[in-house]
Phi, psi and omega in degrees: 000124182285142177294150182297151178295151180291161180298157187313315181299337181269356184274137176304137178092353179289322180266116192241009178298135180277359183274333185292145179164173183299327182295307181301314180295322179297316179298311180297318181294326177296314179297315181294326181296318180295312182296315180288331176293314179299315181297319182290314181298313181290333175292320177290324175296321176299323179294320179292331183296340178283354183051059188293347178282351183259125171048233185265014182291335187290123174266324171276130177303130183309322181290345178250015180262155176283150180279057184245009183269156176201164180297120181289151187287154179257019176176165356297164186300328183272003189302312181290323178299315182295314181300313185285324172302318180295311181305310182293315186280333170292321175300319178294317180297333182287340187300307177300320184294323175298316180296317181291325179290321176297318178297326187285335185248013188298331178296326177286331180291337181250025178300144177225129354294157182303322179211130180267335185226162177301319180297320179289332176292323177292321177297315181299319179296318180295323177297315179301315178294321180296312180295316183292319181292323179299311181297318182295315182296314182291318184292313180291327176298316177296318176298323182291317181289342174264002178059036182245084189266080176279346180273158182257356179269167177287119187297315183301312180300309183295320180297320181293311181293326175294322174299323176295315177300316179302310182297318178297313180291327177296321180298315177298316179299321181292317178302321182282320191259342181299326175297325179293318180299313183297320179294319180297314178296325181291324181278325186242344181056224177253016183305319181299337176294332183275350184280130176283178177301318181292336181265000182282119180230159179300150171290159175304152182301148182231154181293338181279353176078020176284330180277130185287143176286340179225067185295143172280172177289140179289139174247358182206137175282164178294324177300319179294320178297315180294325178294319182292318176300317178297319180295323176300315181294315182298325179295315180298320179296314178301320183291352185224332192298326182300338179287340176265322184275334181073195178070204182291346179285342184300322182298332182278349186280066187291345179270353183266129178287354181244030185277324186260140174292161183270355180174198183248006182277168180298338178254009185267045169254168190293155178215146181275319181234125176279167176294327180294316180297329181270359180063036174256121181257155176306328179299322181294333185255005188287156174304134181097329181263328184262140172205138177273129178259130176247117184234171172089348176272201178293336180211148173277143181227139177238129183230130173282171178291328178295323176291324177294321181289336181279349177283162174303129186254156175228144183239131180219146174267115185223154181271153153256118185239116187258157184298338180286358175096001177259149179215162177210132178262128178225164177267114184252145178232131178184197182265129175301139180300323181300323182294319180294325177297316178297319182297331179269001181076032184231040182298335179265015182303136178270347179195165176223132181263118185252128179240150188251162170294340179303123188293329185202167179114156184287347182270003188277355187203148181203152177247131182253140178284169179298321179299321182290318177302315191265001178300139185299328180263006177282121193234153159265095187283139180245337183221156174222129180058032173088359180242157177300145172307142167280167176300319182295334183259012167112009177308133016267347182201146176216158175277141168218119188231138176305139174062011183272136170304139184308325181301333183263001171277073191305134177262162176053052185293127182249328185212140175231124183245113182275138181241121177251000000 
């Protein structure tokens, strides 16, 4: 008894586009390799920017982390904003290229039998991991920048481990496919880009079965397909990039939930977590109830907000740069963190542990390195744009440090413990 025939997508001749072939797949793969390499490198740099080796900063358990972390830089001030904006927007640009790349190789995804040899089975497994990790990273990344958390897992942990799987499977894929790419470029160069629709013909038959045995008539040239993919990528970037770059481009970022200010006042810029959401009440920050504690140095110091305002102040233009890819530069005024360390007798501190009035949550504490503590523009901010901080922006006092991820610019600061 003969086995039943495979379903239509697995049958030879089902996929009939005359555009598919090693050349088109190589072009799309080359573009995607650049985009995903940039997105991967900036993603791992974003992980390092959290300084996971310090205190409670680690979101990934240190024993399960890759040894790729280092002390993050304390400048230039825009460093993290640039890195994260690049990570998010290059990731968005990759989405259309990924879809076109999957379309170009879809006959191979439905090859029958799936694997004829053990070596082919390993290759197919690496492709399955590569495709699934890519789709997971891009899909959850888009949900994260839209603050649409339909998933129940920790986004940062899942995104990080998926990136590790992606890089490993990509390495295997490159070893297998780069000879094919080099041979394709050597034999055909960029000639197919110059072909008009009337001149568009199927590529020579290939051993991987990408070229259809019964191609249909072309309705689009390869040049047109690549232009369409590029236009789709550019549209996504334009629709979001302004939230990272600011200025007049912010108004164009119609896909970004943080593109618009909340008003025209000095405190009316965007915020991720409000005081109400953090369970920080005005009573907790009221005069007589609030005092900043400085511990861990030669002496413990307690300062009211009025006493903090009486200290020498510094003003600096610094960003709040969030992992979702949006950032905003504001003028902050406050007491340099280095001055507070000296006041507590901890000028030689190697780090400082900052705690918030926020009663619970992972954002209520952060550890800063010595470079961040001693940076000239690292402030315990009391004002922004010449006005007192609002409750949502961290009144009575918040940390603002150059090049620091927004999540570690702790708001509603209650205690600073210096560690020498």
